[in-house]
N, C-alpha and C positions, 0 to 999 in steps of 0.2 A: 504494500500500500504506500509506504513512504517513498519507495523507488519510483512508483507511478507519479506521486506528487512532485518529485524532483524533476521528472521529464516534463510534466505539464508546466511547472514554473519556468524551466529553461525555455520551453517553447514560447511562453508568454513574453519573456524578455526578448527573444529573437524576433518575434513577430511585431512587437511594439517598436523595435528599432527599425525594422523594415518599413513599418507604417509611417514612421517619422520621416522617411526618405522618399516616399512615393512621389511627392511633388517634384523631386529631382529625377524622376523617371527611373528609379532603381526598381527593376522588376525581378531581379535575381540576386540572392545573397549567397556568398561563398563561405563555407565553414571548413576549416582544416583540422584534421585529427591524425594522430600517430597510430601505432599498433599496440594492442594489449587489452586485457580485460578492463583496465581502468577507464577505457573509453566507451564502456557499455552503454551509459546513458545516451551518448550521441549515436551509437549504433542503432539503438531502439528508436530514437527519434527519426533517423534516416529510414529504417525499415518500415515503420508505420506511417511515415509521411506526416508526422505530428506538427511540424512547423507550418506546412502548407494548410493543414486542417484548421489550425488555430488562426492562421492569417485569413482564411476564408470567413471564419466567424467574426472577424473584425471588419469584414467588408472588403477584403483584399484578395479576391479569388485568383488574381493573375500572378501572385508572388510564387516564385519557384526557388529551390535550394540546390546548390551545387556542392557536393561533398567531396573534399579532396583528401587523399591519403598521402602523407609525406613521411620521410624517414626520420626527421629530427627538427628541433626548434629553429635551427639556422634558416631553413627554407621558410618557415612561418614568420620569423622576424622580418625577413626581406619582403614577404607578401603583405604583412600588415603595414609596414612603412610605405611601400609603394602604392598601396590601395588595391592590390590584386586580390587580397583576402579581406573579408569583412570581419570574420571571427576566427580565432585559433584556440586550440586547447593545449595549454602549456603548463610546465611545472612552475611552482612559485618562484624558485630562484631565477628562472629564465625571464619571468615577468618583471621581477625586480631589476634585473640587468637592463632589460629593454626600456622599462619606465625611466630609469636613470639616464640612459643614453639619448632618449628622445625628449628629455625635458618634461616628462609626464604626459606625452601625447598618446602613449599606449597604456591602457588601464585594464584592471580586472573588472569583469562583468558579474561572474558568479563562480562559486566553488563547485567543483564537480565530484571529486573523490579524495579519499585519503587511503593510502595503501603502502605496504613496505616494498622497498627495492632491495635486491639481494646481490651482493658482490660474490660471485661464484667463480672458483678457479679449479682447474684440473692439475695444477702444478703441485706435486707432493711436498715440495720444499717451502711452499708459502703457507704459513700458519697465521700470520698477522700482516698488517699493512706494512710493517717494517721489513718484511722478507722479500718484497718484490725487487727484482733486479732487471737489468737491461735485456735479459732473455725473455721477459714476459711482455705480453701485449694485451691490453685491456680494452675491450669494446664498449663504447658508449654511443648514444644516439648522435651527439655532436660534441666534439672536443671543446673543452673550456667553458661552454655556455649552457649545455644541457643540465638538467637536474642531477643526473648521475655524475657528470664531470665535476660539478660544484660540490656534491657530496664527497667525492673522492678527494677534492682539495681540502675540505673540512677535516676529513679523517687524517690526511697527511699533515695538516697544521697541528693537530693534536699529538700525532706520533713524532714529528720531527721539529716542531716549533712553528710559530706563526709565520715567520719569514720564509719557511720552506713549504708553504702551502701548495706550490706548483711543482714540487719535486717529482711527482708521478705523472705529470702532464705529458712528458715525452713518450711515455709508455702507452698512451691512449690512442685509439683509432676510431674514426667515425663510421658507424655501421647501424643500419636500422635493426630493430630487435629480431626480425626474422632472419636477416643476413648474418647477424652476430651469432644467433643460435646455430645456424648451419656451419659457420666457421668453427664454433666451439665444439660441436659434435664431431666434425671431420678433422679437427686440428689443422685447419687450413689457414693460410695467410699469417701464420704464427700466432693466431688468437687462442690463448689458453685461459683467458679470464673474461667474464662478461658481467657488467653491472646490470643485472637482469630484472625482469618484472614478470608477473603472471600473464599468460600461461606458459611462457617460455622457460621460466625458472623450473617449473615442475618437470619439464623434459630434460633440462640440463643436469639437474641434481641426480638423475638416474645413471649418468655416465660413471663408470667405475673410477673411483678416486676423486670425483668431484665433491667439493665441500664449500661451505659458506665461510667467508672471512669476516664479513660484517653486514649490517643492514642499515637502511636509512633511519629506521627507528632508533637503532643504537647510536648512530652518529648524531641525531638530533636530540636524543634523550627522551624520545617518546613520539607518538603520532602527531602529525601536523598536516595542514592542507597540502595535498600533493599536486593536484591537477586543477587548473583554473581556466575558465573561458575568458578570453581576452579580446579586445577590440580597440580601434583607434578613436580618439576623442573627436576627430573630424567627422567620422561616420555617424556618431551618436549625438552631436551637438544640435542637430536639427530640431529635436524635441527632448530637451534635457529632463523635464519633469516626468514624462511618461517613462523614459529610460531609467531614471533614478528610482522611481517607484517599483517598476517591474523587476529590475536587476537586483535591488536590495532584497525584495521578497524572495527572489530566486536563490540568492546567496544564503539567506537565513535558513531556507528549507533544504538546500542541497548538502550543506556541510556534514550533518550527521546521517545522511540518508543513503550514501552510496559507498560504504566501505566494502572492500573486496573480502572474499572468504579465505584469503591466504593466512597461514598460521602466524601467530605472534612470534617475534624474534626469540623469545625465551624457549619456544618449543621446537626450534629448528635443530635438525641433526647436523652436527658439525664435528670437525676433527677433535679427538679426545684431548689434544694438547692445546686447543684454542679456547681461551676463556670466553665466557659470555659477558661482553663488556658493554657499558653504557657511558657515552662521553658526556662531559659537562656542556652546559649551554654556552654558546658564544654570541657575539653581537650579530653574526650572520644568521644564527638560528632564530634570534628574536626578530630579525628582519623578515625571515621566512614566515614566521607565525603572525606577523602584523602586516602582511601584504595588503590586505583590504583597507587597513587604516591609512596607509600611505599611497597605495596605487589604485585603490578602488574608487568607486563613484562617491 
């Protein structure tokens, strides 16, 4: 029931924004998403045509939706800035980075999900973050700017010191989750580690010798908003009152409604020699948890 309410609320926000731009002859809105269970609310909205249905109820029968699948946030960042994309589904760290670089022109619309990310490796010599060496290659959706890349930097800062937050960046490679999983399973392109998400993690952990090094929950010190629907201020400014009202309602209703069924970090099977750690909170964690206070509407 709550999941259905989340989808309806998101549809209301999207259709309200589309309605505010009809006078500018916007008859199609484009929404980008990546791969994984965390995008389930958007998948359902696409499959059931919910945005179009709710637009019709608002007296906008001609509005259509183009759903774009992309590999990582770098493509979505470019699309939002150029105007090629109207909405994107991104991690909180990606939104914070983009909001800062654009002077607040890219903002959060609604929270979508909270879910754990898993740093999985098949290297038997790697038991902790400190054990990675030049022979390891870590797959993330987009180097340096994706949620996974920033989580890795936070873990490195805790392990090596704040000034060494980028110590593991040279080991990362940009791959979509499906491509990263194939590389991990086949041990191709040198990829032996993947900062993964469901349902790809469940496949990778079955590989003999595969084990979890850490999770996003451990790095952050607990759950936090993981996925956010974002848009540009330019696209929404045509009708700020309707946008603010709909998107605020959507955010409030979606945050607790779409948690994935992945097991909590404390229940993950890991190497016997790897402790179950929880990192202390840092300023970047606080920034992640207060995304909507600074970057939202």
